[in-house]
OpenMM code with the backbone's topology and positions (N, CA, C; nanometers):
from openmm import Vec3, app, unit

residues = "MET HIS GLN LEU THR THR LYS GLU LEU SER PHE MET GLU ASP GLU ILE ARG ALA GLU GLU ILE ILE ALA LYS THR LEU ASN TRP CYS ALA SER GLN CYS THR ASP GLN GLU LEU LYS GLN THR LEU GLU ARG ILE ALA GLU GLN HIS GLN LEU LYS VAL ALA ASP LEU SER GLN TYR PHE ASN ARG SER LYS MET LEU GLN".split()
positions = [
    Vec3(-8.9700, 6.5131, 0.7332),
    Vec3(-8.8986, 6.4038, 0.6717),
    Vec3(-8.8979, 6.4243, 0.5202),
    Vec3(-8.7821, 6.4133, 0.4574),
    Vec3(-8.7753, 6.4303, 0.3129),
    Vec3(-8.8209, 6.3027, 0.2431),
    Vec3(-8.8671, 6.3209, 0.1215),
    Vec3(-8.9107, 6.2036, 0.0449),
    Vec3(-8.7890, 6.1292, -0.0082),
    Vec3(-8.7950, 5.9985, -0.0007),
    Vec3(-8.6862, 5.9154, -0.0506),
    Vec3(-8.7046, 5.8902, -0.1993),
    Vec3(-8.5928, 5.8794, -0.2679),
    Vec3(-8.5988, 5.8464, -0.4098),
    Vec3(-8.6298, 5.6981, -0.4265),
    Vec3(-8.6649, 5.6611, -0.5460),
    Vec3(-8.6913, 5.5206, -0.5766),
    Vec3(-8.5663, 5.4368, -0.5499),
    Vec3(-8.4506, 5.4913, -0.5835),
    Vec3(-8.3255, 5.4198, -0.5613),
    Vec3(-8.3007, 5.3990, -0.4123),
    Vec3(-8.3263, 5.5013, -0.3304),
    Vec3(-8.3088, 5.4891, -0.1859),
    Vec3(-8.4046, 5.3855, -0.1274),
    Vec3(-8.5278, 5.3862, -0.1745),
    Vec3(-8.6257, 5.2873, -0.1280),
    Vec3(-8.5827, 5.1462, -0.1675),
    Vec3(-8.5265, 5.1327, -0.2867),
    Vec3(-8.4783, 5.0023, -0.3317),
    Vec3(-8.3637, 4.9537, -0.2435),
    Vec3(-8.2734, 5.0441, -0.2071),
    Vec3(-8.1636, 5.0080, -0.1165),
    Vec3(-8.2181, 4.9620, 0.0182),
    Vec3(-8.3219, 5.0295, 0.0669),
    Vec3(-8.3812, 4.9904, 0.1953),
    Vec3(-8.4442, 4.8522, 0.1859),
    Vec3(-8.5133, 4.8243, 0.0760),
    Vec3(-8.5720, 4.6918, 0.0579),
    Vec3(-8.4633, 4.5851, 0.0563),
    Vec3(-8.3533, 4.6141, -0.0118),
    Vec3(-8.2409, 4.5195, -0.0167),
    Vec3(-8.1837, 4.4962, 0.1228),
    Vec3(-8.1691, 4.6015, 0.1997),
    Vec3(-8.1148, 4.5887, 0.3354),
    Vec3(-8.2090, 4.5077, 0.4242),
    Vec3(-8.3385, 4.5297, 0.4116),
    Vec3(-8.4364, 4.4527, 0.4885),
    Vec3(-8.4245, 4.3049, 0.4554),
    Vec3(-8.4161, 4.2736, 0.3252),
    Vec3(-8.4016, 4.1331, 0.2833),
    Vec3(-8.2719, 4.0730, 0.3376),
    Vec3(-8.1640, 4.1495, 0.3316),
    Vec3(-8.0356, 4.0994, 0.3818),
    Vec3(-8.0428, 4.0718, 0.5318),
    Vec3(-8.1030, 4.1610, 0.6072),
    Vec3(-8.1161, 4.1419, 0.7515),
    Vec3(-8.2024, 4.0200, 0.7828),
    Vec3(-8.3083, 3.9994, 0.7036),
    Vec3(-8.3936, 3.8815, 0.7234),
    Vec3(-8.3152, 3.7531, 0.6987),
    Vec3(-8.2352, 3.7522, 0.5927),
    Vec3(-8.1547, 3.6337, 0.5609),
    Vec3(-8.0537, 3.6059, 0.6710),
    Vec3(-7.9889, 3.7104, 0.7199),
    Vec3(-7.8912, 3.6938, 0.8276),
    Vec3(-7.9583, 3.6355, 0.9512),
    Vec3(-8.0735, 3.6904, 0.9891),
    Vec3(-8.1440, 3.6419, 1.1082),
    Vec3(-8.1841, 3.4950, 1.0915),
    Vec3(-8.2381, 3.4594, 0.9761),
    Vec3(-8.2779, 3.3201, 0.9522),
    Vec3(-8.1580, 3.2265, 0.9540),
    Vec3(-8.0478, 3.2701, 0.8951),
    Vec3(-7.9267, 3.1879, 0.8929),
    Vec3(-7.8735, 3.1663, 1.0344),
    Vec3(-7.8701, 3.2732, 1.1137),
    Vec3(-7.8216, 3.2606, 1.2509),
    Vec3(-7.9123, 3.1702, 1.3337),
    Vec3(-8.0433, 3.1811, 1.3139),
    Vec3(-8.1357, 3.0934, 1.3862),
    Vec3(-8.1159, 2.9479, 1.3452),
    Vec3(-8.0925, 2.9248, 1.2165),
    Vec3(-8.0665, 2.7882, 1.1712),
    Vec3(-7.9381, 2.7354, 1.2346),
    Vec3(-7.8328, 2.8189, 1.2334),
    Vec3(-7.7057, 2.7774, 1.2955),
    Vec3(-7.7261, 2.7456, 1.4433),
    Vec3(-7.8038, 2.8288, 1.5114),
    Vec3(-7.8306, 2.8054, 1.6539),
    Vec3(-7.9020, 2.6723, 1.6738),
    Vec3(-7.9933, 2.6398, 1.5831),
    Vec3(-8.0677, 2.5140, 1.5963),
    Vec3(-7.9778, 2.3922, 1.5783),
    Vec3(-7.8640, 2.4105, 1.5149),
    Vec3(-7.7696, 2.3006, 1.4907),
    Vec3(-7.6680, 2.2844, 1.6036),
    Vec3(-7.6645, 2.3814, 1.6955),
    Vec3(-7.5622, 2.3821, 1.8013),
    Vec3(-7.5989, 2.2880, 1.9164),
    Vec3(-7.4970, 2.2228, 1.9671),
    Vec3(-7.5136, 2.1451, 2.0896),
    Vec3(-7.4568, 2.2220, 2.2092),
    Vec3(-7.3703, 2.3183, 2.1822),
    Vec3(-7.3129, 2.4044, 2.2860),
    Vec3(-7.4160, 2.5127, 2.3204),
    Vec3(-7.4701, 2.5074, 2.4408),
    Vec3(-7.5770, 2.5989, 2.4793),
    Vec3(-7.5336, 2.7450, 2.4816),
    Vec3(-7.4111, 2.7696, 2.5211),
    Vec3(-7.3626, 2.9085, 2.5241),
    Vec3(-7.3554, 2.9668, 2.3825),
    Vec3(-7.3026, 2.8902, 2.2900),
    Vec3(-7.2953, 2.9341, 2.1505),
    Vec3(-7.4354, 2.9495, 2.0920),
    Vec3(-7.5229, 2.8559, 2.1236),
    Vec3(-7.6600, 2.8612, 2.0743),
    Vec3(-7.7292, 2.9898, 2.1206),
    Vec3(-7.7145, 3.0239, 2.2475),
    Vec3(-7.7758, 3.1460, 2.3009),
    Vec3(-7.7157, 3.2707, 2.2378),
    Vec3(-7.5852, 3.2688, 2.2145),
    Vec3(-7.5199, 3.3827, 2.1502),
    Vec3(-7.5738, 3.4032, 2.0089),
    Vec3(-7.5832, 3.2953, 1.9333),
    Vec3(-7.6367, 3.3047, 1.7974),
    Vec3(-7.7820, 3.3519, 1.7971),
    Vec3(-7.8617, 3.3025, 1.8895),
    Vec3(-8.0017, 3.3454, 1.8988),
    Vec3(-8.0117, 3.4937, 1.9338),
    Vec3(-7.9232, 3.5399, 2.0217),
    Vec3(-7.9240, 3.6817, 2.0604),
    Vec3(-7.8859, 3.7704, 1.9408),
    Vec3(-7.7850, 3.7276, 1.8647),
    Vec3(-7.7444, 3.8052, 1.7471),
    Vec3(-7.8567, 3.8040, 1.6421),
    Vec3(-7.9199, 3.6888, 1.6248),
    Vec3(-8.0325, 3.6788, 1.5304),
    Vec3(-8.1443, 3.7739, 1.5703),
    Vec3(-8.1716, 3.7812, 1.7000),
    Vec3(-8.2767, 3.8704, 1.7479),
    Vec3(-8.2425, 4.0167, 1.7177),
    Vec3(-8.1160, 4.0528, 1.7314),
    Vec3(-8.0739, 4.1896, 1.6996),
    Vec3(-8.1002, 4.2212, 1.5525),
    Vec3(-8.0757, 4.1251, 1.4656),
    Vec3(-8.1025, 4.1464, 1.3229),
    Vec3(-8.2528, 4.1525, 1.2958),
    Vec3(-8.3311, 4.0743, 1.3682),
    Vec3(-8.4758, 4.0801, 1.3520),
    Vec3(-8.5297, 4.2160, 1.3962),
    Vec3(-8.4704, 4.2728, 1.5002),
    Vec3(-8.5115, 4.4062, 1.5444),
    Vec3(-8.4753, 4.5116, 1.4403),
    Vec3(-8.3622, 4.4938, 1.3725),
    Vec3(-8.3250, 4.5849, 1.2642),
    Vec3(-8.4280, 4.5774, 1.1516),
    Vec3(-8.4727, 4.4553, 1.1214),
    Vec3(-8.5749, 4.4376, 1.0177),
    Vec3(-8.6999, 4.5161, 1.0562),
    Vec3(-8.7418, 4.5040, 1.1811),
    Vec3(-8.8617, 4.5749, 1.2266),
    Vec3(-8.8428, 4.7256, 1.2163),
    Vec3(-8.7272, 4.7751, 1.2590),
    Vec3(-8.6999, 4.9190, 1.2517),
    Vec3(-8.6973, 4.9686, 1.1073),
    Vec3(-8.6266, 4.8962, 1.0219),
    Vec3(-8.6179, 4.9367, 0.8815),
    Vec3(-8.7545, 4.9285, 0.8128),
    Vec3(-8.8295, 4.8243, 0.8426),
    Vec3(-8.9625, 4.8085, 0.7828),
    Vec3(-9.0544, 4.9223, 0.8246),
    Vec3(-9.0479, 4.9584, 0.9516),
    Vec3(-9.1316, 5.0679, 1.0003),
    Vec3(-9.0949, 5.1980, 0.9289),
    Vec3(-8.9658, 5.2266, 0.9184),
    Vec3(-8.9212, 5.3474, 0.8501),
    Vec3(-8.9579, 5.3416, 0.7028),
    Vec3(-8.9365, 5.2253, 0.6416),
    Vec3(-8.9670, 5.2068, 0.5003),
    Vec3(-9.1159, 5.2307, 0.4741),
    Vec3(-9.2017, 5.1752, 0.5568),
    Vec3(-9.3460, 5.1910, 0.5394),
    Vec3(-9.3884, 5.3364, 0.5542),
    Vec3(-9.3285, 5.4074, 0.6495),
    Vec3(-9.3602, 5.5511, 0.6652),
    Vec3(-9.3147, 5.6281, 0.5422),
    Vec3(-9.1962, 5.5984, 0.4929),
    Vec3(-9.1406, 5.6688, 0.3789),
    Vec3(-9.2206, 5.6408, 0.2520),
    Vec3(-9.2629, 5.5170, 0.2373),
    Vec3(-9.3390, 5.4775, 0.1195),
    Vec3(-9.4704, 5.5539, 0.1123),
    Vec3(-9.5317, 5.5788, 0.2278),
    Vec3(-9.6586, 5.6513, 0.2310),
    Vec3(-9.6410, 5.7966, 0.1901),
    Vec3(-9.5216, 5.8511, 0.2085),
    Vec3(-9.4985, 5.9910, 0.1758),
    Vec3(-9.4777, 6.0125, 0.0266),
    Vec3(-9.4488, 5.9077, -0.0472),
    Vec3(-9.4242, 5.9254, -0.1913),
    Vec3(-9.5513, 5.9222, -0.2699),
] * unit.nanometer
topology = app.Topology()
chain = topology.addChain("A")
for resn in residues:
    res = topology.addResidue(resn, chain)
    for name in ("N", "CA", "C"):
        topology.addAtom(name, app.Element.getBySymbol(name[0]), res)
């Protein structure tokens, strides 16, 4: 694995934050829904973004240790 530059690491941190915000926003929207089908759809999409956060964080943490 090649070492990431400071700029690349900063981009990854920004992406992690963006994914976290998206997941929280979708969960909030789901909590406001009375339509159960829409609520489940929003929760499922939020979960996908939370999984992206976990994947990016894991990669970010490995990369950070290499620098």
